[in-house]
N, C-alpha and C positions, 0 to 999 in steps of 0.2 A: 329716436338716432339723434337728435338732437341735444336731448336731456342726457344721454350716455357720453356722448363726445364731450359735453361740459363736465361732466362727473370726472370723466380721465384726466381732463386738462386740470381741475381742481386737485385731485390727487397727485397728478405729477407735480404741481408746484408745492405742495405738501412735502412731498418726499425730497427734494430738491431744497427746501428751505431747512428740512430734518437734517438733511446731509450737510449743508452750509454751518448749522448750529454746531454740529457735532465737530467739524474740521476747526471750527474758529475757537471751541471752548476747549476739547478734549486735550490738544498739544499743549495749551498753557499748563493745566494741572498737572497733566501726565509729565511733562518736563520738572517742574516744581518739586513734586513727590519724587520721582526716579533720581533727579540730583541730590534731594536731600538724603536719601537713603545709601545713595552711592557714597557721600561725604561722608556718613555716619560709617560706613563700613572702612572708608578707609582710615578715619580716625583709628578706629578700633585694631587695625590692622591684623584681620583674622588670620589664622594658620591656613595652609593648603588643605584640600579636601582629602588628599593622599596622609598628610601629615595628622590629619585628625583619626581617620581610619585606623593607621598605623598606630597611634597613639592609644585609641579602644582596643585594638588588638594586643597590644602590649599589656596594658590593664588589666585585660581579662586573662593573659596568660600568665600575669604575676598572681593573680587571685588564684588562679589553677595551680600555679606552683605552690604558692603559701598551704594551700591546702592540702598537697601532696606533701610536702615537708612535714606539716604537722600529722599527717596522717601514719607517714614512715615512721617520725619519732614515737608516736602512740605503740604502732606495731612492734618496733623494736625493742620498747619498753616490755610489752606484753611477750615478746619471744625470749628475752632474757629472763622474765620471772619463770616463764613455764619451763624454760630449760634448766633453771637452779631448782624448780620443784623437783621436776623429771630426777636430776643427778643427786638430789636430797634423798628421796624414796629409793633411789638405787642404794647409796651407800648406807641407810638405815637398814635398808634388806639384808645388804650385806652382814653389816656388823651384828643384826640380830641373828642371823643364820650363824654365825662365827661364837656368838655370845651364848645362846642357849645352853648348847651342851655342858657347859663350864660354869653357868650363871648360879646353879643352883648350890655348887660347891663352895661357891663365895672365896675361890682363890683369886687374888688379886693378881697374882704372876701370870695364870692363865689367861685372865682378861686382858691384861696389858697385851700378851701375845696377841690376842684377838684384835684388840684396838690397833695395833702396829698397821694393821691393814691400809689404813686412811693415811699412813705416813706419806706414802709416795704422790699423794695429792695435795698439790698446794693450794688449792682452792679452799679446802678444810684447816679451816683455824684452830678448831677445839672439839676433841672427841669425849664423852662421857657417858661410862654405863653408872647408873644410880638407882638407888633402890627404891621400892614400889611408891616410898612417899615423896620421891623426889627431892628430898631433904639431904640426903647423904651420897657422896660420890663415892662408888667403890672403887673404878678405874679411871682413868681419863689421861687425855692427852692435849698439850697444847701448844702450837707451833712457835717456836722463838721468833723475839726481834719484829711481833707484829702487836699492832694495837686492836683491841678486840673491845667490841662495845659490851658496856657494861649492862647486859640482859638481865632483867630481875629474876628472883626464883621463881619458879612455877609456883602460881597461885594455885589453892584450892580447887576451884573450878578448872582449871586447866589439870590437874591431878585427876578429878573425876572423870574428865572428858578422856584422858588417856588410859584409864582403866577400866573403860566401859569394853566388856567381854560380848555384848548383844549385838553387836555389828557383824556383818559378815564379814569384813576385814577390820584390820586394824586402822586405828584413828591415828592421823597424822598432822602433827599440829605444827602450822608454818608462822614464826612470827619476825615481820622485817623490821632491820635496825637503821641505823646509819652508818655512811662510807659503805654503802653497797655490801652492808652483812644482811645474813639471813639467818636465824635460829630454828631447827627441826628439830621436833621433838616425836616420839613414837614408843607405845609400851612394847614390852619382851613379853609375849604368851608362852604358856606349857599346857600341853593338852593331857589330859590321863583319862584312864576307864575306870569310871566308879566301880565295877564290880568286874573281878577278872576270873569269877567262876567260869569254866570250860564247860559246865553242862548247860546252863541257861543263857550263855553268851549270845547275844543276837545284834548285828551290826545295823539293823533297821530300829532298833529299839530307841524311843526317844531317851534322851538324858544318859546314854551309854555313855556321852564323852564329856568330858569336865575341860573347861578352859579357865585359866588363871594366870593373872597378870602378875610378874615377878620382879619387873625393875622396868627400868625407862632409860632409853637412849637419845643422847641430847648432843646433837651437832651445832656447830656455827660456822656457816660457808661464806666465803668470800668471793662475790661473783663481780669485782669489780672490772678483772682484766677481759673477762666475756663482754660485760658492758662498753668497756673503752674499746674494744675490737670492733663490737658491732658498730659502736656511733661513729668511729673513726671512718668505717666504711660507709655509713651513712652519710658523713660528711661529704667523703669522694663524691660518692653519688650525687649528692644535692648540689655541687658545683660543675659536677657533668652536666646535669640535666640543666642547669643555668647556662652553661655555653651552649649548649644545643639550642636553646630556646631563642639567643641572642642570635646565632647564626640563622635558625628561622625566622625570626624577626628580620634580620637584614634581607635575605632573600626574599620575604614577604613584603618587605618596602620596595623592592628592585620592581616585584611582580605587581604590585597596587599603582606603582607607578606608570609602568607600560601600561596595564589596564586602562587607567585613567588619562593617559595621554591626549587620546581624543577630546576627551572635557577640557582638560587644560588648555588644547587648543582655541577652545572658545573665549577664553580668557580676554586675549587682545581684541579680537574685532567685538566683544559686549564692552571693553572698556571705550574704545571709540566711538561705538554707537552710545554710550551714556554719555560723552563728552559731545554729542549733537550730530556725529559724523554719521552720513546715510550711505556712503560711496565704500559700503564694508560688504564682503562677501564671506560667508560663513563655509568652511569644509563640512560636506556631510558625510562621514567617514567614520570608523571604527563598529563597535558594537550596532545594534539595530537600535537601541533606547537612544544611544547618543546621536547617531545618525539622523534620526526623525527630529531630535531636538535642532538639530542644525537646519534639516529642510525648514524646520517651522519658523526659525529664525529667519532664514533666508526670505520665507512668504511674508515675514513681518516687516523685514526690512525694506521689500517691494512695496508693499504697503504704505510704508513711511515714506518712501520716497515719492509715492504716487500723491501721497496727501501733501508731503510739501509742496511739490512742484503747483499742486490745485492751490493750496494757500499762497503761495507765492504770485498764481494767476489772478487770485481774488483779489490779492493786497495792491497788485501794481494794475489791475485792468477795472473798468466800468462792468458794473453787473448787467446794465442794460444794451450796450451798444458793442460792447466786447472790445472797445478801444483801450488803451492804456488812460489810467487815471491822472487827476491833477498831480498827486504825490509822486508817480513814477516819472512824469514828462517833468514837473520841478528838478529833480535829480539830475535825468538827462541834461537839463539846459545849464545848472550848474557845471557838471563835467564839460559840456563845450564851450562856456564861457572860461572855463579854467584853461582848457586847451589851446585856446585862440589867445589868452593873455601870455601864455609859454611860448608858442610856436607861432603866433600870428594867422592870417589866414581871416577869412568870414564866413558867417551862415546868417539866416533870415531867421525870425521869429514872427509867425502871423497868429493875428488874433481874429477867429471868425463868429459872428453875431447873426442869427437868423432873425429876418427883419420881421417875419409874420408868425413866429411861433406862438405869441400870447394870444393872437386870433384865432390859432388852431384849436388851443386848450380850450379858449372860452367857449369856442361854437361847435366843436365836435366832441369834446370831452378830453380827458388826460392819458386816456387809451390811444386817442386818435395821435395825441402829442408823440407818445413814447414811439409809435410806429413812424411818425415822421422822424425823429431821432435816429432811428436804426436805421432808416433809408438813407439820410444824411450821412452817418458814418460809414455806409458801404461806398457812396458814392467819393466821399474822400477818400477811403483806404484804395480804393482801385485807381486814383488819378495819382495820389504821390509818387515820387520817385523811390526807387527800391529801398536805399537807407534811410529816408526820411521818416521823421516821428510825427504821427500825428493823436492827438489825445481828446477827450471828451473833457473839458475844464470843469462844467458845472452847469448846471441848467441848459439852455440852449447855446451856451458858448463853445466852442472847439478853439484848439491851439495847432500848431505846423510847427515844427522844427526843421528846416530846409537846411542842410549840410553844405558846407563849401558851396556858397552862391555869393554873388556880390547883387549891388542894387538892380543891375539891368535883369540878371537872374531871378532875383524876386519880384518884380513887376511882370515878369513872363508868366511866372507860376501864379500870379494873383489873376491876371486875364484868364490864364487856363480855368481855373476855378469858377471865375465868373461866366465863362461858356459853358463850362459843368451845369452850373445850376440855371443857364437860359434854357438848356436842352433837357432839363429835369422838371417832371409833372408830379405832382402827389394825388393822387385819389384817394378820396374818402368821402363815404355815403354817398355815392353817385356823381360826386362834384370833382371837377378838374380843377387843382390849384395851382399856381405857380408860386415857387418859394425863390427867395433871393438872400446873398449875404451881405453883410457889410463887414468890409477885411480891414483890419489895421496891421501894419508891418512896420518892423523897426530892423536895421543891420546891426549885427552884433560884429563888433570890429574894434571895439575899445576894451583894454585890459583894466580898467579903471573903474567899469560899472558891473555892479550885481546881477544875478539872475533877477531879482525884485524890481530891480531899477528897470530892466529891459520888459519885465511885464507889464509895469506902469508904463512905458512909453508906448507898448503896443495896445494896452488898453486905452490909452488915450487917442492913440490913431484911430481906432475902431469908434470910437465915440464923436471924433470928428467926421468919419465918413458917414456915420449914421445922420448926423447935422447936416449934413451936405446930400440929402436926398437919397439914401440909401441904396442899394445895389453896385456898391464900387468899393473903391479900396483908397486908402490914404497911408502914405508912409511918414513916419514920425522923422522931423529933423530937428535935431537938437539946438541949432542955433535958434528954431522958433518956439523953443518949449516955453518960454516967458509968456510969448503972445498968445501960446496955445491953451496955458494956463488961465491968461486973463480974460479968453473967452468961454470959459467955463465948461471946457471938454474933459480934464482931468478929474476922473471921479476920485482920486484919492485925496487930493485936497479938499475937494468938495466934502466928501464924508469926514474928514478930520475935523473940518471947519462947523459940521452941524454938532458933533460930540464935544466939541470944546464949548459952544455956544449953549448947550443944552437945549438945540431944537429939534429934537424928536416928537413926533405928533401920535399921542395914542387915537385910534379909532375901535370904537367898542361895537361888538356885533352882539346881540343877545340871542339865547338858547330859549326856547319855549320847551317846558316841560310837558309832557303827555300825560302824567300822571297826578297833575293838581299839585305838583311840588313847590314847597314854600320858598326853595333857593331861588336866586336870583342870578343866574350864572351869565356872564358875559366874556366872550373871547376877545382880549385886547390885540388889535393890529399895528402893525408899524407903519407909519408913513414919515415921508420927509417933506419939509416945505420947498414950495417950488414958486418962483414969481408970476411964470407964466400960466402953469397949470392948477395953481393952488396948492396940490401935495401932489407927491411921487409914491407910486405903489413898488411894492418890495420888488416885483419883477424886473425893474429898471433898474436897481442898485444892489440886490441882494449879492449877486453873483462877485461883484466888485468887492463888496465888503467880507465877503468869505475868503477872496482871493489875498486880501490885504490884511486878514488876520482882525478885521473890527467888529465883527458880529458878537463876540464876547461882552464888547463895551456896549454895543446899543442895547444888547440885552438887559444890562445892568443901569442903563439908563429906563428902558422903560418898567422895569421893576419899582424902580425908585419912584416915577410917575405914579403908578399904581398903587404903591405904598401911602403918598401924599392924599390920593384920593379916599384912600380907606380911613386914613386918619381922621378926616373932616365928616365923611358920611357917617359912621358909625352904625351900620346897618348890619345887625348879626346876619341877615340870611344873602348879603352879597358876596359875590364870588367872582373872583376875576381867573381867566384862564390865560396863559402866556406861553408862547410856543419858544423853546429853549433851543440855541444853537449846540451845535457839536462844540464848538469853541468854548462856550459858557463852561458847560458841564465837565469839559477836560482840563480846566485850568485849576490849578491848586489849590487857591483861597475862596473859589466860588461858595462853597459850606459856610466859612468863617464870615463873607459878605451877606449871605442870606441871614445868619443868627445874629451877626451885629444891625441887620436894617430892621428887623421885627423890634428890637430893643429900641432903636432910635427912634422910630414912629409910633411905637406903640400899638402895633396891628397883632392881630393871631394870625400863626400862619396858616389857620382851617380857612382863610378867606382867599388864600393862594392854590391854583391848579395847574403844575407846570406839564406841558404838552412835548413830551418827546416822540420823534416819529419813528416809525417801524424800522426805517434803513439805520438810523444813529442806535437804535438799540442792538441791531444785528453786528454794528460795527464795533461797537465801545462796551460789549456785554460785561466786562471786567472793571473798568470804572465806573460802570452803573451799577453793578454790585454793591459798591461801597457809599455811591453818590445818593442813589434812592433811598436805601434804609437809614442812612443818617438824617435824611432830613424828615421823612416819614415818622421819625422817633419824635420830632417835636412837633407834629401834625400838618407839614406842608402834604400837600396831595399831588398826585402824577396821574396823567393819562398818557395812553398811548394813542399818538395820531397816525391817521392814514392805517389803520389795522385792518389786515388782510389785502393790501395792497402788492404784498409781494407774498402774501402766506408764510410768513417768517416767523409771526410772534407768538404763534400759538403755544409753544413748547416753553416760553418765558414767562407769560402772565400768571403762572402759578408759583414763580419764584421771588417775584418781585412783588412789594406792597402798592399795587397800583388800584386807583380807585375810580376810573372812569376809561373806556373804550370808546375812541372816536373812529367809526366804521368809513372805511373807505368811500369816496364819492361813487368809485366805481362800480359798487356793488348797491348804491340808493337811487343812480339816475334812471335805472329801467327797472326797480324793483317791482312796480305794478305791473310788468308786461313779463319780465322774464323769470320762468318759475325755478332757475337754478341759482338767481340772485335772491330771490325769496327764500329759499331754502337755506341757503347760506347764512343768510341775515339771521334769520329765525334762531340757527344753530350757536352764532354768535353769541345772541341774546341770552340763552340757554346756558352756555359756558360761563359768561359774566354772572349770571344770577348765581349760578353754584358755586362761585369763588367770591361772592359778596361785592360784585363792582358793576356799575353803572353805563349806559350804553347812551352814545352823542351818535345821531346819524348826519352827517355832513351833506350840504350841499341838497337839501332835499327842495324838488322843484315846483311843487304844487300839493294842493290840499289831498287830492285823492291818495299819493303818496304817504302824506301826514296820517290820513286815517287806516291804512294799510300798516305801517311801522307802528301806531299805537296799539293796533289789534296784536301785532307779532311781539310785542312787550319791550320796545324801545321807549327809553326813558326820556331821551330830549332830542330835539330837533334843530338844526341850524341850516341856515341859508339866506340867500338874498330874498326868498318867497317868504321866509319866518321873518326876517328884519334884516335890512340892508346897515352895513357899518355906517358909524357916524362918529363927529368928534365931540358930540355932546352924548353923555351918560343920561340914559332915559330909564327909571326904576319904575 
């Protein structure tokens, strides 16, 4: 049951981390890509969908129209030619009928009478009776005042065709000329009985009838009038069809716009959505498909609202305690300072520092420290007044902005919180522990101070409270500010002095290789000088340095100290591992600083390993996507610190050129006793090996743990049991 419970816990933590990652990364990518696409579309100014459909419809209709007109013109020409041929055959047949009886007499007068038949047909421009050779005109008629094509004399082969009598019917020859004229020629046949004896005459006897060509009829026909009439009618029809198509297109446009109105209604909410608005509602109406699009968009908008709300909460709240974080608190403090500068009044700023937090962490472990912070946050939230704002400012520090209160009210609030802690008991591992506060207070009542200055005052006051025996509060009095600074309680001036005088002290903690590696890796730890205690550990000043924006500068001093050591040692296997603060890798010139450093001190980047905590990776993924690859290209190496402290790095290690994974101490402390911790460590080692990374176990407590970690395949071990930090580098 225990194993199953822990596995469920691990799975839920991984799921939360994956969800966190999706929320943090996806909106950025999606917003940039979507905005770029929208800008590109707006630049090109596309036509509306209705116009596009209508344009395609008109284009297709125009193609059909052209094809129809071409077909009609082609069909008209065929009809004209067929009609002319038919009329020509009719006139030929009639002239043949009229001319045969008198043709053999060769009487031109009678033939002229016969040919007068075509005088009444204006289409006939010329008619001629010709002899069988086609070379002599026996009788002819030509219409006056017309221009007739100069048709050539019938060629021999044409005469041969016309004189053929072996065909079932007469051969009619057609010859097209210019100006819509056509020449029609046909033979004149006579039939005779070869033997007219009455005794042996037989109608069925072959060869009893003789066919002979005795002449040729030749006509020239003008079909321009027919062609003109038909083509004019065709032009009228074409125009009518075009008008009907335009009317249909206009009606089609109205119908298309009507049909696409529900889709057009989506344009305005989509534009607002593209501009970052999520307070949008899309109408789910119209056709089934469009209604479904609207429903899908509303679902997406709801999901975006939930995501944005979650992101806002994540950006403004501390993940562990649920209180607002430092960033949000400072924003509200600035607003209150501005309000008081404008309208007057006063408020109070409180700075809380837990007195025994380091003891809890060192004695009971980080998990116990986290549980204590959660319980303290709950106590503070339940005790504050309705409008007041409490925040986790960093580490074991909390801040409170008490609105509309004076010095007396601030003192009452402080006494209330001190009594709260007197009544509070923290239970851990069977022990009952009393936890107390040191509280620093400053009154916000002047318009000449900034939020940063008020924070410095509250910080000075809380250190004053610590120096006076803890479990109490101190109020910052500006008239005593100089005296307070002289007493050494002002962290800001103290930290600034250390940086100006370059007094940072590097301590070196060795790592032991569990696979007989040749590398000599030392983690470099930051210490500050102190006249009473020798050195000050980071727990005492780190939060103040972060609050005053000085951690990036401390990182630079430490890196320079290490570079000086490397320039002297000249040991190819010596490697220094340094923790980088969030302020360092978010500064714009950090990459250039490191590139200049290796040139100045003539050291190889391969001697440096920069540790970045899992929490910083989750918060600064986009910046680190630039920072880590840029430095990895010149052989700087990186480690993920506190890996699996929040189960959030698994989805990132495959995207970054990370070389080391430092397994969080919460998995190492009880690895010899807890089967789930052992399985988790084994899984991390396997993942790291598959990605060509090395693993480091932090805070290894004893030899038994070292033996087990070596068996599990861990590469390095670190902790006070392995080697305590020292200001002297031991190689």
